[in-house]
N, C-alpha and C positions, 0 to 999 in steps of 0.2 A: 287552911285548906285541909279538910279531913278525908278527902277521897281523891282517887286518881281519875283523871279525865282521859280515857283511852282514845276517844275520837280526836280530841284536841292534840294529844301526843302524835297520833298518826298524821294530822294536819301539819304539825310542825316538822315532822320528818319529811313529808312531801315538799314542804317549803324549802328546807335546807338543801334537799336533793336538787330541786330546780335552780336554786340560787347558785349552787356551786357548779352547775353544768352550763357552759357557754352555749348560746343558741346560734348555730351556724347552718340554718336551713339552706340547702343548695337549691337554687332556682335556675331555670334555663334563661338564655338570652342575657347573660351578664355582660356588662359593658366594661371594657378595660380602660386603663388610663391612656394607653397608646392610641386607642380608637378615639377617645375624646380629644386628645391633642391633635390628631390628624384632622378631625372635623373643624376644630378651632382655627387651624392654620389655613383651611380652605374657606371659611365663612366669616371670620372676624373682620369687620370692615376696616379697622385701623391698619391691618396689614396690607390690604389693597391700596389704601391711602398712602402708606409709606412707599410702596413700590412705584406708585404713580409719581410721587415726589422725586424719586431717583431719576425717572425718565425726564421729568421737567428740568432737573438740575443739569442733566446731560445735554438737553436741548439748549439751555442757557450757555453752557460751555461752548457749544458750536457757534452760537450767535456772538459770543464775546470775542471770538477769534476771527470773525468774518471780516474780510477786506471791505472797506467802504465802497459803495456803488458810485460809478461816475455820473456826472451830470451832462446831458446832451441837450443842445438847443439851437435856436435860430437867432441870428442877430442882423438887424438892418440899420443902416446909417445914411446920413446925408440925403434924407428924402426932401427933394425940392419939387414942390407940386407943379411948378411951371416948367420944370426941366427934369422930370422924374427919370427918364431914360438916359440922362446925361450926367447925373450927379450921384445917384443912389449906389449903395454897396450892400451886398447880400452875402451872408456866410453862415455856415453851420459849424458849431464848435463842440468840443468834448472837454470836459473839465474833470480832473481827478485829484483827490487829496491822498497823499501817501504818508501814512503814519510812520514816524521814525522813532528810534530809541527802544525798539522792541515792545511798543505799547500793546500790540495785539497779543503777542505771546504772554506778556505779563498779565493782561486782562484775563486771558484764558486760565492762567495759573491760579488767579484768585477764585474763579468759579470752580476749578478742579478741586480746590480745598473744600468748597461748599459741597461738592459731590461726595467727597470723603465723609464729611459730617452727616450728610443725608443718608449715606449707606450705613454709617454707624448707628444713626437713630433708627433706621429700619431694623437693624439687628437687635437694637435695644427694645424696640416695640414688640418684636417676636418673643424676646425673653420675658417681657412684661406679661404677654398673653400666656406663655407657658407657665410662668410662676403662679399667676392667678388661677389657672386651670388646676395645677397640682395642689395648691393650697386648698382650693374648694373641693377637690377630689378627696383629700384626706379628711376635710371637715365633713363631707357627705358620708364617708365611710364611718366616721365617728357617730354621726347622726343616726345611721342605720343601726349600729350596735346599741346606741342608747334606746332606740325604739324597741329593739329586741329585749333589752334588759327590763324596760318598764312594762313591756307586754307580759313577760314572765311574772313580774311582780304583781301586775294587775290580775293575772289568772290565780295566783296564790291568794290575793286579797279576796277575790270573789269566792273562792273555795272556803276561805276562812269564815266569811259571812254565813255561807250555807251550813257549814259544820257547827258554828257557834249557835246558829238559830235552832238547829236540831237538838243540840245539847241543852239550850235554854228551855225548850219545850218539855224535856224530860227531867228538868231540874238538876242537870249536871253542869250547868254554866250559870254565871251571874249576869245580871243585866248590864253592868259596866263593861264586862268582857264583850258582850254583843255590840254595845254602842262603840267601843273602841275599834272593833273590827269593821263596823260601818264607816267610821271616820277615816280609818286607814284606807279602805277601799275607794272612798271618794277622793281622797288626796292622791292616791296612786293613779286613778283614772284621769284626774286633772293633769298630773305630770305626764301621763302617756299622750294626752291630746296636745300638750305643749311640745313634746318631743316630735310628734308627727307634723305639727305646724313648722317646727324648725327644719325638719328634713325637707319638707315641701319648699320652704323658702330658699334653702341652700341649693336645691336642685334648680329652682328658677334662676338663681344667680349664675349657676354653672351654665345653664342653657343660654342665658343672655351673653355671657362671655364667649361661648362657642359661636354665637351668631345665629342660633336657631331657637328663638324664644318659644316656639310651639313644640319643641322636642318633648316627647312623652317621658315621664320618669321611668327609670330602669334600675334594676339592682346592679350595684357596682361590684366588679371582680376585684379581689385583693384582700389581704389580711393586714390590718393596721398594726399588728404586733410583730410582723415579720420584716426583715431587712431594715432594722432600725439604723438610722444614720450615725456614723462616727466620724467626726470632723477634727482636723488638725489645724489649730488656729494659726500657727506660724506659717504653714504652707499656704493657707488661704489668704494671708496678708499679701504675700508675693503675687499670688494669682490675681487678687483683687486690684492691686496697683498696676498690674500689667495688662490685664484683659478686660477690665470693667469698661463698658461702653461709655460711661460718663468720663472716664480718664481719656479714652481714645478721642472722644468728641472735643474735650478741652485741649488736647494736644493738636488736633486738627485746627482748632480755632487759633492757636498760637501760630501755626504755619500759615493760615489764611491772613492773619494780621501782618505777618512778615511779607507775604505776597502783595498785600495792599500797599505797604510802604514802598516796595520796589516799583509798583505801578505808579504811585504818587511821585516818586523821583523821576520816572520816565516822562512824566507830564511836562517837565521843564524843557525837554528836547523839542524843538519846533518841528511841526509837520511840513512836508514839502507840498507845494501847490503847483500843479502843471495844468496849463490850458492851451489847447491847439485848435486852430480853426482853418477851414478852407471855404473860399467864397468867390464871388464875382463882383467886380467893380465897374460901374458904368462911367466912372470919371474919365474925362478926356485927357489923353496924354498931351504934354506940351508939343507944339508943332515943331517937328524936327525933320520933316520930309513931306513928300507929296501925300495928300489925303489926310483924313481925320481918323485917328484910331483911339479906341477906348483902352483903359487899363486892363480889363479882362480878368482872368483867373488870378487869384492871389491867396496867400496863406499867412498865418501868424502863429506865434507861439509865445506863451507867458510862463515864467517860472518864478516862484517866490516862496518865501518862508515867513512864518510869524516870528517877529522879533520879541524874545522874552525880556523886555525891558522893565515892565512894571509888575507883571504877574509871573512869578517863577514857582507858583503853587506852594508858597511857603506855609500857608495855613493848612493845606491838605497834607503836607509832609509832617508837620507838627502833630496833627490829629492822628495820623497813621502811627507815628512813634508812640503816642500815648496809648493807642489801642493795643500795641504790643505789650506794654506794661500791664494793662488791664487783663489781657489774655493770659500772660504768664502768672500773674497773681491769682487769677481764677483757677488755673491748673493746680497751684498750691492749695487753694481753698478746697477744691474737689478732693484732693488726696487726703487732707486732714479730715474732711467731713466723712469720707469713706472709712478712715481709721476709727473715727468716733462711732459711726454706725456699727462697724464690725465689733467693737468692744461691747456696745450695748446689746447687740444681737447674740454674741457669744455668752454674755451673762444670762440672757433668757434661755438660750440653748442649753447651757450647763444646768440651769435650774430645772428645766424640763427633763433632761437626761437623769439628773439625780432623783427627781420625783418618780420617774418611771422605774428606776432601779429600786428605790425604797418601797414603792407600792408593791412591786413584783416580789421582792425578796422578804419583806418584813410585814408591811401593813395588811396586804390581802391575806396571807396565811394566818395572821393573828386574828383578823376580823372573822375569818371562817372558823378558826379554833374557838373564839369567844362564843360564836353562835352555837357550835357543837356543845360547849360546856353548859350553856343556858338550857339547851334541850335536855341534856343529861340531868341537870338539876331539876328541870320541870318534871321529868319522869319520876324523880325521887321526891316530888312535892316540896322541893326546897326553893323553887322559883315560880313566879306567876307567869301566866300567858303573856301579859303586856311586856314583861321583860324579854321574852322570846321574840315578840314582835319588834321591839326596839332593836335587838341585836340583828334581826333580819334586815330591818331598814338600814342600819349602819353598814351591814355587809354590802348591800346594793349601792349605797351612797359611795362607799369606798371604791367599788368597781367603776362607778361613773367618774369619780375623780381620777382614777387610773386611766380611764379612757380619755379624759380631757388632757392629761399629761402626755399621752401618746400623740394626740392631735397636735398639741403645742410643740412637741419634739420634732415631728415631721415638718410642720410649717416653719419653724425657726431655721431648720436646716435648708429648706427650700429658699428662704429669703437670703441666707448667707451664700449658698452656692449659686443663686440667681442674681447676684450683685445688687440686691435690695431694690430691684426694679418692680414697681407696682403700677397699677392703672391700666388694666387691659382694654378699657373702653375710652380712655382719654386719647385725644388726638395726638399724633406724633409731634414731638417738639422739633419743628423744622425752622431753619433760618431762611429769611428772604434774601434774595441775591442783591448784590450791590449794583443797582440799575445803571449807575453812571458808567459802568464798564461794558454795558451791553448796548450795542448800536442796532437800532431797528432798521 
């Protein structure tokens, strides 16, 4: 290179100026995370589903404790067709079963534990929705920033083509430089289109979770580089094992299994059976005086119990005892699984936090400095324009990698603080009631 290319130098200076200046164009009608969360809590169908499940469980609780209805009816006896008015008996009766052994209260206790599980699942579903919204929010913020970066790089690439073409026409640039600028521009344009498609897809995902799929895209308010999360692993272990909805649901399942055992044992106590009737008998009384008299009004009462001779619900009790073991072991399993997930999540969180710090303190400044040095060398004819272009591409790639690390940091923190609950559009994990304890 035996001459200085002043237009190319000016192009490179413009490029580095734009590359080192973040694009934060302020636009009206920005949507905040709080607004998106509020819309999701109002419109996500799984939350209404969970609330309806709570009402259904409460209804089953009332039904499980309801006293059985009496049976009322008519009874006729001794119908003699040739002497109907002399032999027949007519009565109305009321029959009532009276559950003993606290069966009704114990049945209600079983369903009350199901209410607790349903309420816990409702809270978990709300947390799933919020977790997903927050993760998509930061992913969308990152997508917006990525589009801004690639838009700036695309503008620089287009300017490079124009400048290189002008220099080529006056003999101050080589044909390979011009082809290199064209290739770079096409590559950058393709990356920009891909970034725009990613941003559109993330917004559609966000709108679906909110429950408003037709919601128009809007610019999000917030700075992905501010309020970076800082988590304490030891403190979060205690919080996770005490407050996690999965832990609460598993504990409620243990209590429900114990309530089922108590109800199964109460089944051995026989129920009381009472039946009373009032009627009229046409049967003639024995002749004890003048005239013929009928028996007339009469009443009867029956009281009985079921004798638990052959069926003392041995199988039901054994099954209930086994269910307690299953529930207790499942609680242990959930605790261990949460500890494992926390360890894995903290590994990813720490990796993202270290990456953010390293990019911010070391890699980004050095990438910018390398680009400045290539520009200086280019001015002194010690470096070629493709070298400047490569350093510029590296600088933008480093900035995108830094952006990815920021998104990963926020998302990992959201998962950890949100008890690892995901699946905002999955149906709530609801338990069906023990129908044998509910009397229609």
